[in-house]
Residue frames as qw, qx, qy, qz and C-alpha x, y, z in Angstrom:
[[0.667, -0.025, 0.294, 0.684, 102.36, 107.96, 134.47],
 [0.115, 0.891, 0.062, -0.435, 103.08, 111.61, 133.50],
 [0.751, 0.454, 0.277, 0.391, 104.17, 111.94, 129.85],
 [0.370, -0.481, 0.120, 0.786, 106.96, 114.33, 129.02],
 [0.295, 0.484, -0.297, -0.768, 105.88, 114.77, 125.39],
 [0.774, 0.318, 0.539, -0.099, 104.30, 113.10, 122.40],
 [0.017, -0.455, 0.612, 0.646, 106.02, 112.50, 119.04],
 [0.732, 0.458, 0.449, -0.231, 103.69, 111.78, 116.09],
 [0.443, -0.126, 0.614, 0.641, 105.33, 110.72, 112.82],
 [0.235, 0.360, -0.167, -0.887, 104.36, 112.86, 109.84],
 [0.272, -0.040, -0.828, -0.488, 102.74, 110.01, 107.95],
 [0.151, -0.457, -0.825, 0.297, 100.40, 109.42, 110.92],
 [0.045, 0.505, 0.222, -0.833, 99.66, 113.10, 111.01],
 [0.210, 0.154, -0.557, -0.788, 98.82, 113.00, 107.25],
 [0.247, -0.300, -0.900, -0.197, 96.27, 110.20, 107.81],
 [0.138, -0.524, -0.642, 0.542, 94.65, 111.88, 110.79],
 [0.057, 0.439, -0.024, -0.896, 94.45, 115.29, 109.08],
 [0.215, 0.017, -0.719, -0.660, 93.08, 113.78, 105.86],
 [0.232, -0.428, -0.873, 0.040, 90.42, 111.96, 107.89],
 [0.085, -0.554, -0.428, 0.709, 89.56, 115.20, 109.80],
 [0.162, 0.389, -0.238, -0.875, 89.18, 117.14, 106.54],
 [0.023, 0.180, 0.913, 0.366, 86.94, 114.41, 104.98],
 [0.196, -0.692, -0.637, -0.277, 83.76, 116.05, 106.41],
 [0.101, 0.215, -0.268, 0.934, 82.97, 119.41, 107.89],
 [0.562, -0.430, -0.315, -0.633, 79.49, 118.42, 109.09],
 [0.862, -0.482, -0.066, -0.141, 80.35, 115.87, 111.79],
 [0.275, -0.737, 0.616, -0.041, 83.28, 114.88, 113.90],
 [0.872, 0.247, -0.421, -0.032, 85.38, 111.90, 112.88],
 [0.554, -0.680, 0.454, -0.158, 87.60, 109.77, 115.12],
 [0.829, 0.319, -0.454, 0.071, 90.27, 107.10, 115.31],
 [0.793, -0.589, 0.115, 0.106, 92.67, 105.29, 117.64],
 [0.236, 0.835, -0.491, 0.079, 96.44, 105.88, 117.82],
 [0.976, -0.148, -0.056, 0.147, 99.04, 103.09, 118.09],
 [0.313, 0.768, -0.423, 0.365, 102.55, 103.51, 119.43],
 [0.813, -0.202, -0.417, 0.352, 104.85, 103.04, 122.40],
 [0.303, -0.937, 0.117, -0.130, 106.31, 104.88, 125.39],
 [0.681, 0.408, -0.465, 0.391, 110.06, 104.97, 125.76],
 [0.635, -0.296, -0.504, 0.505, 112.17, 105.03, 128.96],
 [0.182, 0.012, -0.139, 0.973, 112.13, 108.86, 128.94],
 [0.186, 0.566, 0.654, -0.465, 108.33, 108.90, 129.12],
 [0.261, 0.424, -0.294, -0.816, 107.99, 110.16, 125.53],
 [0.688, 0.339, 0.600, -0.227, 105.09, 108.71, 123.60],
 [0.005, -0.327, 0.652, 0.684, 105.82, 107.77, 119.97],
 [0.669, 0.415, 0.440, -0.433, 102.82, 107.42, 117.75],
 [0.141, -0.360, 0.746, 0.542, 103.60, 105.38, 114.62],
 [0.082, -0.220, -0.859, -0.456, 100.25, 104.12, 113.33],
 [0.394, 0.086, 0.235, -0.884, 96.53, 104.81, 113.35],
 [0.089, 0.310, 0.941, 0.102, 93.24, 102.91, 113.14],
 [0.286, -0.095, -0.195, -0.933, 90.36, 104.74, 111.51],
 [0.188, 0.246, 0.865, -0.395, 86.96, 104.10, 113.06],
 [0.147, -0.376, -0.638, -0.655, 83.54, 103.91, 111.43],
 [0.233, -0.038, 0.407, -0.882, 80.93, 106.10, 113.18],
 [0.014, -0.393, -0.918, -0.056, 77.67, 104.31, 114.04],
 [0.010, -0.872, -0.480, 0.095, 76.03, 107.66, 114.84],
 [0.448, 0.301, 0.087, 0.837, 77.31, 110.77, 113.07],
 [0.246, -0.873, -0.389, 0.161, 77.03, 113.89, 115.20],
 [0.361, 0.801, -0.037, 0.477, 78.39, 117.38, 114.91],
 [0.198, -0.797, 0.347, -0.453, 79.56, 117.72, 118.50],
 [0.551, -0.501, 0.642, -0.184, 80.71, 114.34, 119.80],
 [0.652, 0.321, -0.659, -0.192, 82.06, 110.91, 118.89],
 [0.769, -0.389, 0.412, -0.296, 81.93, 107.55, 120.60],
 [0.334, 0.444, -0.827, -0.088, 84.21, 104.51, 120.44],
 [0.906, -0.210, -0.103, -0.353, 82.59, 101.12, 120.96],
 [0.630, -0.502, 0.592, -0.007, 84.33, 98.28, 122.88],
 [0.877, 0.299, 0.355, 0.126, 84.36, 96.26, 119.62],
 [0.481, 0.845, -0.095, 0.216, 86.28, 98.95, 117.91],
 [0.275, -0.797, 0.517, -0.149, 88.80, 99.15, 120.76],
 [0.831, -0.182, 0.523, 0.045, 89.25, 95.40, 120.59],
 [0.770, 0.584, 0.177, 0.185, 89.87, 95.58, 116.80],
 [0.163, 0.916, -0.294, 0.220, 92.45, 98.32, 117.35],
 [0.574, -0.605, 0.546, -0.080, 94.22, 96.23, 120.06],
 [0.899, 0.143, 0.397, 0.120, 94.39, 93.27, 117.64],
 [0.595, 0.760, -0.015, 0.262, 95.93, 95.47, 114.94],
 [0.161, -0.876, 0.422, -0.171, 98.44, 96.85, 117.48],
 [0.791, -0.307, 0.529, 0.024, 99.44, 93.22, 118.34],
 [0.832, 0.448, 0.250, 0.210, 99.91, 92.46, 114.66],
 [0.303, 0.902, -0.174, 0.254, 102.03, 95.53, 114.23],
 [0.504, -0.721, 0.470, -0.075, 104.15, 94.58, 117.26],
 [0.866, -0.043, 0.467, 0.172, 104.98, 91.25, 115.61],
 [0.660, 0.685, 0.132, 0.278, 105.81, 92.92, 112.25],
 [0.161, 0.883, -0.243, 0.369, 108.07, 95.57, 113.85],
 [0.750, -0.091, -0.527, 0.389, 109.27, 93.44, 116.76],
 [0.083, 0.250, -0.348, 0.900, 108.39, 96.27, 119.14],
 [0.070, -0.394, -0.829, 0.390, 105.86, 96.49, 122.01],
 [0.140, -0.196, -0.292, -0.926, 103.12, 98.47, 120.18],
 [0.024, -0.480, -0.832, 0.278, 99.67, 99.14, 121.77],
 [0.016, -0.788, -0.439, -0.431, 96.73, 101.53, 121.62],
 [0.456, -0.155, -0.330, 0.812, 98.08, 104.71, 123.19],
 [0.089, 0.366, 0.195, -0.906, 95.43, 107.33, 122.42],
 [0.356, 0.631, 0.687, 0.059, 92.57, 108.61, 120.38],
 [0.107, -0.157, 0.185, 0.964, 91.99, 111.51, 117.99],
 [0.265, 0.670, 0.693, 0.022, 88.96, 113.24, 116.70],
 [0.249, 0.320, 0.272, 0.873, 88.07, 116.36, 114.73],
 [0.001, -0.636, -0.464, 0.617, 86.47, 119.66, 115.66],
 [0.284, 0.420, 0.511, 0.694, 84.96, 121.09, 112.46],
 [0.066, -0.696, -0.263, -0.665, 84.11, 124.80, 112.69],
 [0.587, -0.791, -0.108, -0.134, 84.83, 124.99, 116.46],
 [0.148, -0.838, 0.505, -0.142, 87.83, 125.64, 118.74],
 [0.610, 0.325, -0.716, 0.097, 90.58, 123.07, 119.17],
 [0.152, -0.345, 0.714, -0.590, 90.13, 122.90, 122.93],
 [0.251, -0.182, -0.949, -0.054, 88.47, 119.78, 124.32],
 [0.509, -0.475, -0.193, -0.691, 84.83, 120.03, 125.40],
 [0.491, -0.411, 0.580, -0.503, 83.65, 118.81, 128.80],
 [0.961, 0.115, 0.093, -0.233, 82.53, 115.59, 127.09],
 [0.683, 0.564, -0.418, 0.202, 86.06, 115.14, 125.64],
 [0.066, -0.598, 0.618, -0.507, 87.65, 115.74, 129.02],
 [0.754, -0.220, 0.424, -0.451, 85.35, 113.20, 130.65],
 [0.948, 0.297, -0.078, -0.085, 85.93, 110.61, 127.94],
 [0.469, 0.615, -0.532, 0.344, 89.72, 111.13, 128.16],
 [0.325, -0.526, 0.598, -0.510, 89.64, 110.70, 131.93],
 [0.914, -0.048, 0.244, -0.321, 87.82, 107.44, 131.61],
 [0.831, 0.458, -0.291, 0.120, 90.46, 106.14, 129.21],
 [0.185, 0.647, -0.581, 0.458, 93.22, 107.20, 131.63],
 [0.713, -0.404, 0.393, -0.418, 91.65, 105.09, 134.34],
 [0.985, 0.107, 0.135, 0.012, 92.64, 102.05, 132.26],
 [0.770, 0.191, 0.040, 0.608, 95.93, 103.44, 130.96],
 [0.295, -0.805, -0.111, 0.502, 97.61, 106.46, 132.60],
 [0.325, -0.324, 0.449, 0.767, 99.67, 107.14, 129.45],
 [0.348, 0.558, 0.695, 0.291, 96.66, 107.45, 127.17],
 [0.102, -0.333, 0.044, 0.936, 96.39, 110.73, 125.28],
 [0.420, 0.708, 0.559, -0.100, 93.76, 112.63, 123.27],
 [0.281, -0.171, 0.361, 0.873, 94.53, 114.58, 120.14],
 [0.346, 0.746, 0.496, -0.280, 92.08, 117.06, 118.54],
 [0.331, 0.088, 0.457, 0.821, 92.27, 118.49, 114.98],
 [0.200, 0.717, 0.367, -0.557, 90.39, 121.72, 114.64],
 [0.333, 0.094, 0.651, 0.676, 89.48, 122.18, 110.97],
 [0.054, 0.632, 0.587, 0.502, 87.38, 124.45, 108.67],
 [0.292, -0.795, -0.316, 0.427, 87.95, 127.46, 110.90],
 [0.424, 0.747, 0.144, 0.491, 88.42, 130.80, 109.12],
 [0.496, -0.213, -0.220, 0.813, 91.12, 133.11, 110.35],
 [0.059, 0.879, 0.419, -0.219, 89.48, 136.46, 111.07],
 [0.167, -0.748, 0.276, 0.580, 92.56, 138.37, 109.82],
 [0.111, -0.323, 0.743, 0.576, 93.66, 136.46, 106.70],
 [0.716, 0.276, 0.062, -0.638, 90.15, 135.10, 105.89],
 [0.539, 0.339, -0.751, -0.178, 91.76, 131.67, 105.24],
 [0.911, -0.323, -0.177, -0.186, 90.97, 128.32, 106.77],
 [0.028, 0.664, -0.678, 0.313, 93.37, 127.35, 109.47],
 [0.858, -0.168, -0.482, -0.050, 94.14, 124.03, 111.13],
 [0.221, -0.661, 0.540, -0.472, 95.01, 123.70, 114.80],
 [0.810, -0.074, -0.582, 0.002, 96.08, 120.58, 116.74],
 [0.297, -0.635, 0.501, -0.507, 96.33, 119.96, 120.42],
 [0.654, -0.001, -0.750, 0.101, 97.30, 116.96, 122.53],
 [0.366, -0.541, 0.298, -0.696, 95.91, 116.64, 126.04],
 [0.427, -0.156, -0.873, 0.174, 95.26, 114.53, 129.11],
 [0.457, -0.689, -0.263, -0.497, 92.68, 114.91, 131.82],
 [0.080, 0.365, -0.659, 0.652, 93.46, 115.77, 135.42],
 [0.289, 0.207, 0.787, -0.503, 89.93, 114.91, 136.55],
 [0.329, 0.559, 0.755, 0.093, 86.41, 114.93, 135.06],
 [0.112, 0.927, 0.323, -0.154, 86.49, 118.71, 134.70],
 [0.035, -0.912, 0.310, 0.267, 89.98, 119.85, 133.81],
 [0.911, 0.325, 0.078, 0.240, 92.75, 118.92, 131.34],
 [0.362, -0.731, 0.356, 0.457, 96.44, 119.61, 130.80],
 [0.662, 0.710, -0.188, -0.148, 98.10, 120.12, 127.39],
 [0.819, -0.284, 0.389, 0.312, 100.84, 117.71, 126.47],
 [0.052, 0.694, -0.452, -0.558, 103.66, 118.97, 124.12],
 [0.839, 0.358, 0.410, -0.003, 103.17, 117.49, 120.67],
 [0.076, -0.633, 0.539, 0.551, 105.92, 117.22, 118.03],
 [0.853, 0.471, 0.122, -0.186, 105.34, 116.10, 114.46],
 [0.501, -0.504, 0.602, 0.364, 108.43, 114.10, 113.44],
 [0.511, 0.577, -0.402, -0.494, 109.36, 114.08, 109.72],
 [0.763, -0.056, 0.641, 0.062, 109.27, 110.65, 108.01],
 [0.079, -0.398, 0.626, 0.666, 110.85, 109.96, 104.66],
 [0.300, -0.082, -0.774, -0.552, 107.92, 107.92, 103.32],
 [0.707, -0.236, 0.066, -0.663, 104.46, 106.67, 104.19],
 [0.237, -0.227, 0.931, -0.159, 104.64, 103.41, 106.15],
 [0.253, -0.144, -0.863, -0.412, 102.58, 100.49, 104.94],
 [0.126, -0.504, -0.794, 0.316, 100.15, 100.60, 107.96],
 [0.064, 0.541, 0.160, -0.823, 99.61, 104.34, 107.39],
 [0.193, 0.196, -0.604, -0.748, 99.16, 103.85, 103.70],
 [0.184, -0.313, -0.925, -0.113, 96.60, 101.13, 104.40],
 [0.049, -0.583, -0.598, 0.548, 94.75, 103.44, 106.77],
 [0.084, 0.410, -0.158, -0.894, 94.88, 106.35, 104.25],
 [0.250, 0.053, -0.693, -0.675, 93.23, 104.41, 101.47],
 [0.147, -0.400, -0.900, 0.097, 90.50, 103.06, 103.74],
 [0.091, 0.286, 0.300, -0.906, 89.08, 106.62, 104.38],
 [0.428, 0.078, -0.398, -0.808, 86.75, 106.51, 101.31],
 [0.458, -0.145, -0.865, -0.143, 85.61, 103.05, 102.21],
 [0.178, -0.304, -0.709, 0.611, 84.77, 104.02, 105.78],
 [0.228, 0.259, 0.090, -0.934, 82.85, 107.12, 104.63],
 [0.498, 0.034, -0.603, -0.623, 80.89, 105.06, 102.01],
 [0.384, -0.219, -0.884, 0.153, 80.12, 102.42, 104.72],
 [0.016, -0.297, -0.532, 0.792, 78.77, 105.10, 106.99],
 [0.377, 0.190, -0.201, -0.884, 76.58, 106.54, 104.27],
 [0.483, -0.043, -0.794, -0.367, 75.33, 103.10, 103.38],
 [0.271, -0.268, -0.838, 0.391, 74.44, 102.25, 106.98],
 [0.143, 0.294, 0.273, -0.905, 72.71, 105.66, 107.46],
 [0.449, 0.118, -0.456, -0.759, 70.67, 105.05, 104.29],
 [0.436, -0.143, -0.884, -0.085, 69.68, 101.50, 105.39],
 [0.115, -0.273, -0.717, 0.631, 68.48, 102.85, 108.80],
 [0.284, 0.369, 0.201, -0.862, 66.03, 105.36, 107.27],
 [0.473, 0.222, -0.556, -0.647, 64.80, 103.14, 104.45],
 [0.379, 0.075, 0.892, -0.234, 62.04, 100.48, 104.65],
 [0.054, 0.241, 0.835, 0.491, 59.42, 98.95, 102.40],
 [0.033, -0.702, -0.680, 0.210, 56.57, 100.75, 104.14],
 [0.104, -0.522, 0.000, 0.847, 57.69, 104.18, 103.03],
 [0.564, 0.735, 0.301, -0.223, 55.83, 105.96, 100.28],
 [0.760, 0.447, 0.211, 0.421, 57.43, 106.44, 96.87],
 [0.145, 0.917, -0.080, 0.363, 58.39, 110.15, 97.35],
 [0.580, -0.741, 0.334, -0.055, 60.16, 109.37, 100.68],
 [0.870, -0.081, 0.368, 0.320, 62.16, 106.52, 99.08],
 [0.589, 0.664, 0.134, 0.442, 63.10, 108.72, 96.12],
 [0.146, -0.938, 0.175, -0.263, 64.20, 111.50, 98.52],
 [0.728, -0.570, 0.375, 0.069, 66.30, 109.14, 100.61],
 [0.847, 0.171, 0.315, 0.393, 67.93, 107.63, 97.54],
 [0.370, 0.838, 0.015, 0.400, 68.69, 111.11, 96.16],
 [0.364, -0.874, 0.284, -0.153, 70.30, 112.16, 99.45],
 [0.841, -0.297, 0.404, 0.203, 72.33, 108.96, 99.55],
 [0.747, 0.474, 0.233, 0.403, 73.47, 109.42, 95.94],
 [0.104, 0.934, -0.101, 0.326, 74.53, 112.99, 96.71],
 [0.578, -0.730, 0.364, -0.030, 76.51, 111.85, 99.71],
 [0.869, -0.009, 0.380, 0.316, 78.25, 109.11, 97.72],
 [0.558, 0.716, 0.132, 0.398, 79.07, 111.56, 94.97],
 [0.179, -0.940, 0.213, -0.195, 80.54, 113.98, 97.52],
 [0.761, -0.479, 0.411, 0.152, 82.81, 111.27, 98.90],
 [0.798, 0.303, 0.340, 0.396, 84.04, 110.41, 95.39],
 [0.341, 0.839, 0.079, 0.418, 84.55, 114.05, 94.38],
 [0.249, -0.901, 0.221, -0.277, 86.02, 115.41, 97.68],
 [0.659, -0.545, 0.518, -0.029, 87.96, 112.41, 98.94],
 [0.880, 0.083, 0.441, 0.156, 88.52, 109.62, 96.46],
 [0.610, 0.744, 0.082, 0.259, 89.53, 111.68, 93.44],
 [0.007, -0.915, 0.343, -0.213, 91.99, 113.97, 95.29],
 [0.690, -0.494, 0.529, -0.018, 93.43, 111.01, 97.26],
 [0.878, 0.277, 0.342, 0.189, 93.94, 108.99, 94.11],
 [0.448, 0.845, -0.068, 0.285, 95.61, 111.92, 92.40],
 [0.291, -0.834, 0.444, -0.153, 97.89, 112.45, 95.39],
 [0.789, -0.284, 0.536, 0.093, 98.94, 108.75, 95.54],
 [0.782, 0.531, 0.214, 0.247, 99.52, 108.73, 91.70],
 [0.171, 0.925, -0.246, 0.233, 101.68, 111.81, 92.09],
 [0.550, -0.650, 0.520, -0.071, 103.65, 110.13, 94.89],
 [0.886, 0.088, 0.436, 0.134, 104.03, 107.00, 92.71],
 [0.616, 0.742, 0.043, 0.261, 105.28, 109.05, 89.77],
 [0.061, -0.892, 0.396, -0.210, 107.79, 110.88, 91.99],
 [0.740, -0.425, 0.521, -0.011, 108.96, 107.59, 93.54],
 [0.871, 0.338, 0.284, 0.217, 109.56, 106.15, 90.05],
 [0.353, 0.876, -0.160, 0.287, 111.55, 109.27, 89.12],
 [0.390, -0.770, 0.479, -0.158, 113.60, 108.88, 92.33],
 [0.888, -0.106, 0.441, 0.072, 114.24, 105.24, 91.53],
 [0.739, 0.602, 0.097, 0.288, 115.51, 106.12, 88.07],
 [0.057, 0.911, -0.306, 0.271, 117.72, 108.88, 89.52],
 [0.628, -0.581, 0.508, -0.103, 119.09, 106.52, 92.18],
 [0.920, 0.178, 0.318, 0.144, 119.68, 103.82, 89.51],
 [0.545, 0.766, -0.097, 0.326, 121.70, 106.27, 87.39],
 [0.236, -0.822, 0.450, -0.258, 123.72, 107.27, 90.50],
 [0.845, -0.283, 0.453, -0.010, 124.32, 103.62, 91.26],
 [0.850, 0.432, 0.155, 0.257, 125.59, 102.99, 87.75],
 [0.266, 0.869, -0.246, 0.338, 127.86, 106.03, 87.82],
 [0.468, -0.706, 0.490, -0.206, 129.29, 104.98, 91.22],
 [0.933, -0.003, 0.357, 0.045, 129.69, 101.42, 90.02],
 [0.702, 0.642, -0.002, 0.308, 131.61, 102.65, 86.99],
 [0.030, -0.871, 0.362, -0.330, 133.73, 104.92, 89.19],
 [0.745, -0.480, 0.447, -0.122, 134.47, 101.99, 91.55],
 [0.925, 0.237, 0.227, 0.190, 135.60, 99.77, 88.66],
 [0.464, 0.791, -0.174, 0.359, 137.93, 102.52, 87.40],
 [0.337, -0.774, 0.454, -0.285, 139.48, 102.93, 90.87],
 [0.889, -0.220, 0.402, -0.004, 139.92, 99.20, 91.16],
 [0.828, 0.489, 0.074, 0.265, 141.65, 99.08, 87.80],
 [0.149, 0.866, -0.313, 0.361, 143.94, 101.94, 88.80],
 [0.597, -0.608, 0.480, -0.209, 144.80, 100.18, 92.07],
 [0.951, 0.061, 0.290, 0.088, 145.46, 96.95, 90.21],
 [0.628, 0.688, -0.099, 0.350, 147.81, 98.80, 87.74],
 [0.136, -0.829, 0.412, -0.352, 149.64, 100.45, 90.64],
 [0.807, -0.392, 0.429, -0.108, 150.00, 97.14, 92.41],
 [0.913, 0.321, 0.159, 0.194, 151.33, 95.54, 89.26],
 [0.379, 0.816, -0.222, 0.376, 153.82, 98.39, 88.68],
 [0.430, -0.732, 0.449, -0.280, 155.01, 98.15, 92.30],
 [0.915, -0.152, 0.374, 0.000, 155.50, 94.46, 91.91],
 [0.767, 0.571, 0.010, 0.293, 157.42, 94.88, 88.63],
 [0.067, 0.870, -0.343, 0.346, 159.67, 97.45, 90.34],
 [0.677, -0.543, 0.472, -0.155, 160.45, 95.03, 93.15],
 [0.943, 0.177, 0.242, 0.144, 161.27, 92.28, 90.65],
 [0.530, 0.766, -0.153, 0.331, 163.67, 94.60, 88.84],
 [0.238, -0.805, 0.437, -0.322, 165.42, 95.57, 92.08],
 [0.849, -0.305, 0.429, -0.045, 165.86, 91.94, 92.95]]
């Protein structure tokens, strides 16, 4: 199946980009959930963040268990929305490197397309400094593989959404938990009772530093952002409530005027009779 284009809702884009910016040392990854319409346009409406079993700077891997968990979540979302949702793609980050897929990415994508021809890959290139402006820039590309060695770019459109959907909000707030889980598992792998005291102290210090970084760089800004959104939402609710009261009052006045006119018209008819 040849896709015409891909539409990603802005709340999904927010989750993916936040995840991509969570670390500049290794790549992160996740699976995309959505549906394909009759015009062969892929609509991405949710995302499943994945925990990395092996953090590497140049590649990511998705286990069969993670794919199964994502499929289960897609089925649950299908029931909630009453729409045929499924896992339609994957995304990962390219920190400090170009947005274009590597030969490993192309091969991985081609393997996915053997199971689902409509499957897509999306790459977020982050922490790249623009040589002219000297500012970090973010690039995004969506692609499919033609074979094991070549790929084709698929047009990607970010569609505005008025709010963050519940599935995307759930995914957003799990980012710190996933990062902390990854750090904990990494710490457990390198720690054992046979190590000398200095090695254990060093490992514990590195783990503490990593946890502190997650709290400082991810948890605190994310909490601040969500609190700001909550405060703005409360202000919007108050504004809409005032508008509702004003419109209700206006409606009552119009109803009273109409009632008075109807009564006057009836009185006039009675007089004529």
